N, C-alpha and C positions, 0 to 999 in steps of 0.2 A: 204917644198920647192921643192920638186922634182915634183910636177905637173906644176909650170911655167916655162916658155923659149919659145922659137920658133921653136924648132923641131917639128914635126907632131910626132905622137904617132907611136910606133914602130906596127909591125903588128901582134898586139894581138890574131888574129883572122887565122893565115896564117898556112894552115893544117900542121901536122907532122904525119911521117908516124910510124909503130908499134914500131920500133928500136929506135925512139929519135929524129931523122933526120928531119930537114926540107924538105919539099917538094920542087922539084928543081921549080924554075920560068922559065915561057918559053914566048918566043915573042908572043903576041896574036895580035897587030896591030900596024900600025906607022898612027899617025892621025896628019898631016898638017892641018893649017888653024888659025881660031882663037881660043882664050882659050876658049871660050863656047863650041865647039865643043869637046875640050876634057874634058871640066867639065862634060858635058851633058854624054859622053860617060862613064867615072869613076864614076857619080852618080849612072846609071844605072847598073852597074855591081856591086856595093856596095850594092843597095838596093835589091840586090839577096844573099848576102853576100859572094860575090867571092870578094877577096882582090886583091888590084892591086898596082902595082909598077910603078912609073912613069921612065923615062930616058930620058934624053934629047941630044941625040946622035951629033950632028952638034957641037954648039956652046955652049952645057953644060949649067949649070945654071945660067953661067956668061952672055948669051945674054938674058936669061928670066929676069936676074935682069937690063941689062942696057935697053933692048926695052921693058919690060914691060910682053913681052911674049914669048916662044921660036920661034923663025924664022923658023929654021929648021924643028920644028913639036917636036912630041913628042913618042917616044917608049912605048906601055903599056906591061906590064908583068904579068901575070896570072900564078896561081899552075897548073903543070902539070897535076895533075887530074882534073882540071876545065874546063880545054881548051875549051872542047866541048860543055859544059856548057854556058860559056862566048859567043863561036860563036852561039851557037842558040837563045841567047837573044838578042846578037847586030844584025843578021838577022833577025829577027821574023820581019812577018809586022803587023801592025797593021789593025783588022779589024772589022769595024762597025756595031753594032747588027741591022739590020733592022727589027724594029715594024711590024708587018701584021697586 
């Protein structure tokens, strides 16, 4: 019965220091706008095995419950050891290959 419930899985792939402590989460980005913008960014980071914590700063999860999405946006937190990778992935430009 431990597998049932509405809560999301704990961050099983959150990095741990050699001394056994969890790596500190740092603010990566604030995303306002539609839930699609948030889902795309989170999915992109998770595709590269970068764990993400979502925090709803203004109206909290209550706003998400009532409105269906976070009206005040969402803060994304990533491990401090992966912040540079997350920034590079998020800021990457897609280049189309030109066939000659």
